[in-house]
C-alpha positions in Angstrom: 11.2 20.3 10.3 9.5 19.7 7.0 6.0 20.6 5.7 4.9 17.1 6.6 5.6 17.3 10.4 3.0 17.2 13.1 0.1 15.1 12.0 -1.0 11.7 10.6 0.8 10.1 7.7 -1.7 8.1 5.7 -0.3 5.2 3.6 -2.5 3.7 0.9 -1.4 0.3 -0.5 -2.4 -0.3 -4.1 -4.2 -3.3 -5.6 -4.1 -3.0 -9.4 -4.0 -0.2 -11.9 -7.7 -0.1 -12.8 -10.2 2.2 -11.2 -13.0 -0.3 -10.9 -16.0 -0.2 -8.6 -14.2 -1.9 -5.7 -11.1 0.3 -6.0 -13.3 3.4 -6.1 -15.0 2.2 -2.9 -11.6 1.5 -1.3 -10.3 5.0 -2.2 -13.6 6.6 -1.1 -12.9 4.9 2.3 -9.5 6.6 2.4 -11.0 10.0 1.4 -13.6 9.7 4.2 -10.8 9.1 6.7 -8.6 12.0 5.4 -11.6 14.4 5.4 -12.6 13.3 9.0 -9.1 13.9 10.4 -7.9 17.5 10.0 -4.4 16.5 11.2 -3.5 14.4 8.2 -0.2 15.9 7.0 0.4 13.8 3.9 -0.8 10.7 2.0 1.6 8.2 0.6 0.1 6.1 -2.3 2.2 3.1 -3.1 2.1 0.7 -6.0 4.0 0.3 -9.2 3.3 -0.7 -12.8 1.6 -4.0 -12.0 -0.7 -4.4 -15.0 1.7 -4.0 -18.0 -0.7 -5.5 -20.5 -4.1 -4.2 -19.5 -2.9 -0.8 -18.1 0.4 0.1 -19.9 2.1 3.2 -18.4 -0.3 3.3 -15.4 1.0 2.8 -11.9 -1.1 1.9 -9.0 0.2 4.9 -7.1 -0.4 7.3 -10.0 -4.0 6.1 -10.6 -4.8 6.4 -6.9 -3.2 9.9 -6.6 -5.1 11.1 -9.6 -8.4 9.9 -8.1 -7.7 11.4 -4.7 -6.8 14.8 -6.2 -10.0 14.7 -8.4 -12.1 14.1 -5.3 -10.6 17.1 -3.6 -7.9 15.8 -1.3 -5.7 18.9 -0.7 -3.0 17.5 1.6 0.3 16.6 -0.1 0.2 13.2 -1.9 3.5 11.4 -2.2 3.9 8.7 -4.8 5.9 5.5 -4.6 5.6 3.9 -8.0 8.3 1.3 -7.5 6.6 -1.2 -5.3 5.0 -4.3 -6.7 4.7 -6.3 -3.4 3.6 -5.6 0.1 7.2 -5.9 1.3 8.2 -3.3 -1.3 5.3 -1.1 -0.3 6.5 -1.1 3.3 10.2 -0.6 2.3 9.0 2.4 0.2 7.5 3.9 3.3 10.8 3.7 5.1 12.6 5.1 2.2 10.2 8.1 1.7 10.3 8.9 5.5 14.1 8.8 5.4 14.5 10.8 2.1 12.1 13.5 3.2 13.4 13.6 6.7 9.9 13.1 8.2 9.8 12.7 11.9 7.3 9.9 12.3 6.0 8.4 15.5 4.5 5.0 15.0 1.2 6.4 16.4 1.1 8.8 13.5 1.2 6.3 10.6 -2.0 4.6 9.4 -1.8 2.0 6.6 -4.8 1.4 4.4 -5.0 -2.1 3.0 -7.3 -4.9 2.0 -8.9 -6.7 5.0 -7.7 -10.1 3.8 -4.1 -8.8 3.7 -4.1 -6.9 7.0 -2.4 -9.6 9.0 0.4 -9.8 6.3 0.8 -6.0 6.4 1.1 -6.1 10.2 3.6 -8.9 10.3 5.7 -7.5 7.5 5.3 -4.1 9.0 6.8 -5.4 12.3 9.7 -6.8 10.4 10.4 -3.8 8.1 9.2 -0.8 10.1 10.2 -2.2 13.5 6.7 -1.9 15.0 3.2 -3.2 14.6 1.6 -0.7 12.3 -1.9 0.6 12.6 -4.1 -0.5 9.7 -7.4 0.7 8.4 -8.9 -2.0 6.3 -11.4 -2.3 3.5 -12.9 -5.5 2.2 -11.5 -5.6 -1.4 -11.2 -9.4 -1.6 -14.9 -10.3 -1.8 -14.7 -13.9 -2.8 -14.3 -16.2 0.2 -12.0 -18.6 -1.6 -9.6 -15.8 -2.4 -9.7 -14.6 1.2 -8.8 -18.1 2.4 -6.0 -18.3 -0.1 -4.7 -14.9 0.9 -4.8 -15.6 4.7 -3.8 -19.3 4.7 -1.3 -19.5 1.9 -0.1 -16.1 0.5 0.4 -14.5 3.9 2.6 -17.2 5.4 4.6 -17.6 2.1 5.2 -13.8 1.8 6.4 -13.6 5.4 8.7 -16.6 5.1 10.0 -15.3 1.7 10.8 -11.9 3.3 13.1 -13.8 5.7 14.8 -16.0 3.1 16.4 -14.1 0.2 16.5 -16.9 -2.3 12.8 -17.6 -1.8 12.1 -13.9 -2.1 13.9 -13.8 -5.4 11.7 -16.7 -6.7 8.6 -15.0 -5.5 9.5 -11.8 -7.1 10.3 -13.5 -10.5 6.8 -15.1 -10.3 5.2 -11.8 -9.6 7.0 -10.2 -12.6 5.6 -13.0 -14.9 2.1 -12.4 -13.6 2.3 -8.7 -14.1 3.3 -9.1 -17.7 0.2 -11.2 -18.3 -2.2 -8.7 -16.8 
């Protein structure tokens, strides 16, 4: 048994390294959930160094963890600062659960994500976690064109890429170029 057993495991997917108005609202949504559920045993914040130019040395996970702590979250916060894609976020959950020997029932995991990306999180979750994860969404993607692009193009491409290693490698290379520009 570990200190994290017997309760909910909250996972927060990152979306950039800047604490802007929409990110604060997203994290406040997480905080409300954590404070309303006394059985939250830990929070995993996941997201790497995705904005090398505009936020050097800042990870999505670190920025989110700092904000959650500043707002009074007292449960343990576990950082995964290696993930730069949704697939890597979910693989990080598996790695953390394994490394920390957390006994996790699928009903005990709640993944917070952008509403426009929730279907992608669910499908990739099924492939990586082995079950359809529970998600708690927040509408981070405000612009309707961006939502359509995410749902109609990015989600199918990400799911297909996760199944085809050569396509995944191309997608990851593209993501790395984008991160260097931001």
